[in-house]
C-alpha positions in Angstrom: -70.8 245.8 -10.0 -67.8 247.9 -9.2 -66.5 248.1 -5.5 -66.8 251.4 -3.7 -63.6 253.2 -3.1 -62.8 253.2 0.5 -63.4 256.4 2.5 -60.1 257.9 3.6 -59.6 259.6 6.9 -58.2 263.1 6.4 -56.8 265.6 8.9 -58.2 269.1 9.0 -56.1 272.0 7.7 -53.2 272.6 10.2 -53.6 269.1 11.9 -52.2 267.0 9.1 -49.2 264.6 9.0 -46.4 267.3 9.4 -48.3 268.5 12.6 -48.5 265.0 13.9 -44.8 264.3 13.1 -43.7 267.4 14.9 -45.8 266.4 17.9 -44.2 262.9 17.9 -40.8 264.2 17.4 -41.3 266.6 20.5 -42.5 263.8 22.6 -39.6 261.7 21.7 -37.1 264.2 22.9 -39.0 265.7 25.9 -40.6 262.5 27.3 -37.1 260.7 28.1 -35.7 264.1 29.6 -38.9 264.3 31.7 -38.7 260.7 32.8 -35.1 260.9 33.9 -35.7 264.1 35.9 -38.6 262.6 37.7 -37.2 259.1 38.4 -33.3 259.5 38.7 -32.7 263.1 39.4 -32.7 264.8 43.0 -35.8 266.3 44.1 -34.7 269.8 43.7 -34.0 269.3 39.9 -37.8 268.4 39.5 -38.6 271.5 41.4 -36.5 273.5 39.1 -38.1 272.0 36.0 -41.6 272.9 37.4 -40.5 276.4 38.5 -38.9 277.0 34.8 -42.1 275.7 33.2 -44.1 278.3 35.5 -41.9 281.1 34.6 -42.1 280.5 30.8 -45.7 279.8 30.9 -46.4 283.1 32.8 -44.3 285.0 30.4 -46.3 283.5 27.5 -49.5 284.5 29.1 -48.5 288.0 30.0 -47.2 288.5 26.5 -50.2 287.3 25.0 -52.3 289.9 27.0 -49.8 292.7 25.9 -49.9 291.7 22.2 -53.6 291.9 22.4 -53.7 295.4 23.8 -54.8 293.9 27.2 -53.2 295.9 30.1 -51.3 293.6 32.5 -48.3 294.1 35.0 -46.2 291.8 33.2 -43.2 291.3 35.3 -45.2 291.6 38.3 -47.1 288.6 37.4 -43.9 286.6 36.1 -42.1 287.2 39.4 -45.0 286.8 41.6 -46.4 283.6 39.9 -42.9 281.8 39.6 -42.2 282.6 43.3 -45.7 281.1 44.2 -44.8 278.1 42.3 -41.5 277.8 43.9 -43.0 278.2 47.4 -44.5 274.6 47.0 -41.0 273.2 47.2 -41.1 274.0 51.0 -43.6 271.1 51.4 -41.1 269.0 53.1 -40.2 271.4 55.7 -43.7 273.0 56.6 -47.4 272.2 56.3 -47.7 271.7 52.4 -49.8 274.9 51.8 -48.5 277.2 54.6 -45.7 278.9 52.6 -47.6 278.9 49.2 -50.6 280.6 50.9 -48.2 283.3 52.5 -46.6 284.0 49.2 -49.9 284.2 47.5 -51.2 286.7 49.9 -47.9 288.8 49.4 -48.4 288.5 45.7 -51.9 289.7 45.9 -51.1 292.7 47.8 -48.1 293.5 45.5 -50.3 293.3 42.4 -53.0 295.4 44.0 -50.4 298.1 45.0 -48.8 298.0 41.5 -50.3 301.3 40.4 -48.5 303.0 43.2 -45.0 301.8 42.0 -45.9 302.5 38.5 -47.5 306.0 39.0 -50.5 304.9 36.8 -54.0 305.7 37.4 -55.8 303.0 39.3 -57.5 300.5 37.0 -59.0 297.0 37.6 -58.1 295.4 34.4 -54.4 295.2 34.6 -54.8 293.9 38.1 -57.4 291.3 37.3 -55.3 290.0 34.1 -52.1 289.8 36.4 -54.0 288.1 39.2 -55.4 285.6 36.7 -51.8 284.7 35.5 -50.5 284.4 38.9 -53.4 282.1 40.1 -54.0 280.1 36.8 -50.3 279.4 36.5 -48.3 280.0 39.6 -50.7 278.5 42.0 -52.0 275.4 40.0 -48.7 274.3 38.6 -47.4 274.3 42.3 -49.4 271.2 42.9 -46.9 269.3 40.6 -44.3 269.8 43.3 -46.7 269.1 46.0 -47.6 265.8 44.3 -44.0 264.9 43.9 -42.9 265.6 47.2 -45.7 264.7 49.9 -45.8 261.1 49.3 -43.3 258.2 49.2 -44.9 257.4 45.9 -44.2 260.8 44.4 -42.4 259.5 41.3 -45.1 257.1 40.6 -47.9 259.4 41.0 -46.4 262.0 38.7 -45.6 259.4 35.9 -49.2 258.2 36.3 -50.7 261.8 36.1 -48.5 262.8 33.2 -49.1 259.5 31.3 -52.9 259.4 31.6 -53.1 263.1 30.6 -50.9 263.0 27.6 -52.4 259.7 26.4 -55.8 261.1 26.8 -54.8 264.2 24.8 -53.3 262.3 22.1 -56.4 260.2 21.6 -58.6 263.3 21.5 -56.3 264.8 18.9 -56.1 261.7 16.7 -59.9 260.7 17.0 -61.0 264.3 16.7 -59.0 265.3 13.8 -59.8 262.2 11.7 -63.4 261.0 12.5 -64.7 263.9 14.6 -67.9 265.4 13.3 -69.9 266.9 16.2 -68.5 270.1 17.7 -67.8 270.1 21.5 -67.5 273.8 22.1 -68.0 275.5 18.8 -67.5 279.1 20.1 -64.6 278.3 22.4 -62.6 275.9 20.3 -64.0 274.8 17.0 -61.7 272.1 16.4 -62.5 270.0 19.5 -65.4 267.4 18.9 -67.5 265.1 20.9 -65.8 262.1 19.5 -62.6 263.5 20.6 -63.9 264.2 24.0 -65.1 260.6 24.3 -61.9 259.3 23.1 -60.0 261.3 25.8 -62.0 259.7 28.5 -61.7 256.2 27.2 -58.0 256.4 26.6 -57.6 258.0 29.9 -59.5 255.4 31.8 -57.6 252.4 29.9 -54.2 254.1 30.5 -55.0 254.6 34.1 -55.8 250.7 34.4 -52.5 249.9 32.8 -50.2 252.4 34.6 -52.1 251.9 37.9 -51.4 248.2 37.9 -47.8 248.9 37.4 -47.2 252.0 39.5 -49.8 252.1 42.0 -50.9 248.5 42.6 -51.8 249.2 46.3 -54.3 251.8 45.0 -56.7 249.3 43.7 -58.4 248.9 40.3 -61.6 250.6 41.1 -59.6 253.7 42.3 -57.3 253.9 39.3 -60.2 253.6 37.0 -62.0 256.3 38.6 -58.8 258.5 38.5 -58.6 257.9 34.9 -62.1 259.0 34.4 -61.6 262.2 36.5 -58.4 263.0 34.6 -59.9 262.5 31.3 -62.7 265.0 32.2 -60.9 267.5 34.4 -58.2 267.6 31.8 -60.4 268.7 29.0 -61.8 271.5 31.3 -58.3 272.7 31.7 -57.8 272.6 27.9 -61.0 274.4 27.2 -60.0 277.0 29.8 -57.0 277.9 28.1 -59.0 278.1 24.9 -61.2 280.6 26.4 -58.3 282.8 27.3 -56.8 282.5 23.8 -60.1 283.1 22.0 -60.8 286.1 24.1 -57.5 287.7 23.0 -57.5 286.3 19.4 -54.4 284.1 19.8 -54.1 280.4 18.4 -50.9 279.4 20.3 -49.3 280.9 23.3 -45.9 280.5 21.8 -43.7 278.4 19.3 -41.2 276.9 21.8 -42.4 273.3 21.4 -42.7 272.1 17.8 -46.3 270.7 17.0 -47.7 272.0 20.4 -47.1 275.7 20.6 -45.8 277.2 23.9 -45.3 275.7 27.2 -48.9 276.9 28.4 -50.3 275.0 25.4 -48.5 271.9 26.5 -49.4 272.1 30.1 -53.1 273.5 30.1 -54.7 270.1 30.9 -52.1 269.5 33.7 -52.8 272.8 35.3 -56.2 271.4 36.3 -55.3 267.9 36.6 -52.5 268.4 39.0 -54.5 269.8 41.9 -57.4 267.3 41.0 -55.3 264.3 41.2 -53.5 265.5 44.3 -56.5 265.6 46.3 -58.0 262.6 44.8 -54.9 260.5 45.7 -55.0 261.9 49.3 -58.6 261.3 49.8 -58.6 257.8 48.3 -55.4 256.7 50.1 -53.4 256.4 46.8 -50.7 258.8 47.9 
């Protein structure tokens, strides 16, 4: 009796070996740079990195709306959202959210008044799209600066968060693209699978256990495991949220800046939700 040929695991179209190699190459280049800035560079350099990421992601999102024929006040959104992210840098001087709240209030007023400066007829859609960009990117990404600066363990908290998020995402990508069979959100993101989602949560918890013992030993094993579970779930919500936006405008990637990943917004979509989630988790559990 002949032996059955082994079943091979194959990647779906567009997620094959070239795509995986591009992802790995990008990680090998970007990760050391990120680590050096977080650990060894002055705090203002980390702020600049986050603010630049905010500006690029805002521009990608506004351009995506424009290319889809969705009205948006592009430069209002980019400037207001970038200023909002930068405002979080004052967390060492003021109550952490005082200046961001002030800038957010001014940004909302400026966007609402945009038809006056442009001489356009009043319309709700460009205002809504612009405010979406300001809040989605400018406000949420600012929590990266807040997490880094409002605790003596800022470096460790950022590395823990990014490590857990990115390992979880990678596990979801590998498992979902090789053995994933059950669709997680068929209409929103057809390539995401239940198997990949489970892998992301499991990998996030395991990574949190390892990184927590190294970076946050005082936090305790139970808290770090819980943090991994929270990040594994919330990060997927962030990923799916960006997919909703892209699906609504018929776009696959927000840009091509990062090989294998797409644009900056594609790379930070999970972090946008995980940053505030982990900031408040760390404060409430005493890990910060």
